[in-house]
N, C-alpha and C positions, 0 to 999 in steps of 0.2 A: 505494500500499499504505499503510494507516494505521499499522501496527506491525510491528515485526520479531520480536521473541522476547517471548512473553507465557506466562504460566501455562496458558493456555487451549490451548496447544500440546501439553500433556500429553494431551490427548484423542486424539491420533494415536499414542500408544504401541503399542497394539495393532495398528493398521496397519503400523507400521513394521516390528514384530516379525514379523507374517504375512507381508510382503511379501519378506522374505529370511530364511527360518526357519532355515537351516543357519548363516548368519552370526550372527543374532541368538543362536541357542543358544550359540555359540562365545563371543560375548562375553559373554553373561549368566554363562557358566560361569566366564570370566575373573573378572567382576566379583565373583560370589559368592565365589570363591577368594580373591580380594584382600581381601575384606571379612570373611572367616571369623573367629569367635571363638576358635578352638583353634590359633592360630598361636603361634610363639615371640614375637613382637611382640605386646604386649597390645593389646587393641581401642580404647582411647584413643589410644595412639600412631599405631596404624594410621589413625585418622580425623583426627587431627592432620596426618599426612603427606598425608591425601586432601584436606583443607582447604588445604594449601599448594599442591599441584599444582593443585587446582581454581582457586585464586585466579591461579596463573600461567597457566593454560588459557583463563581467563576464562569458564568454563563456569558461568552463573548457576544452573541446576538442579543442578549437581554442588555448588556452594557451599552452596546451601540444605539439600540432602540430607545433605552430610557435616558441616555445621555442627550441624544435628539429631542425626545419630549421635554426633558428639563431645560433644554436651551430654548425651544420654542413657549414654554411657561415663563421664561424670564430669570432663569438660573444664571449666576455669573460665574464665572472661572473660579473665583475664591470659594463661592458655594461649593462647588464640585470638588475643589482641593479639599476643604473641610471635611466633606463627605468621605472622601477616599481615606483620610486619616482617621475619621470615626469608625468607619467600617473595619479598618485595619486594627484599631485599638480593641474592638469588641471581638473580631476574629481571635487576636492574640489572648483576650481575657476567657474566651472559650476553651483554649487550648490549656490554659493555667486551672481553669474549673475543672476541666477532664484529669487534669495531672493531679488535682486533690483525689480523684477517684481512683487514678492510678497508683497513688500511694497507698490507700486503703486496701485495694486490691493485692499489692505487693505484701501488704502485710498478713492478709489473710492467706495467701498462697504460702507465705514463709511458715507460718504457724502450721500449715498441713504438712509440710515437708520435715517439719521436726519430729 
């Protein structure tokens, strides 16, 4: 395989949606609901949250889409930059949180081998 993820993959969107129509409809409904413009949370903030989540899930398509949406909603370069570092800090914090569990699991495993 010469490449894994490429923008050319977007050509498979219709194929994916048509291959699982009920699941695709449910997903698209959730996506459209989350991205609606009439929510209590203004669209710019919705998009900045979406950028943060996309950065932590590392979905290139989501990052591109939500950056474009955020810019269209009025987000600034500085807001995107802060969003990047907030997402990075929370992602790192998740590793520390899981590290606490790892320490407990180590203690439990160590007791079992004694």
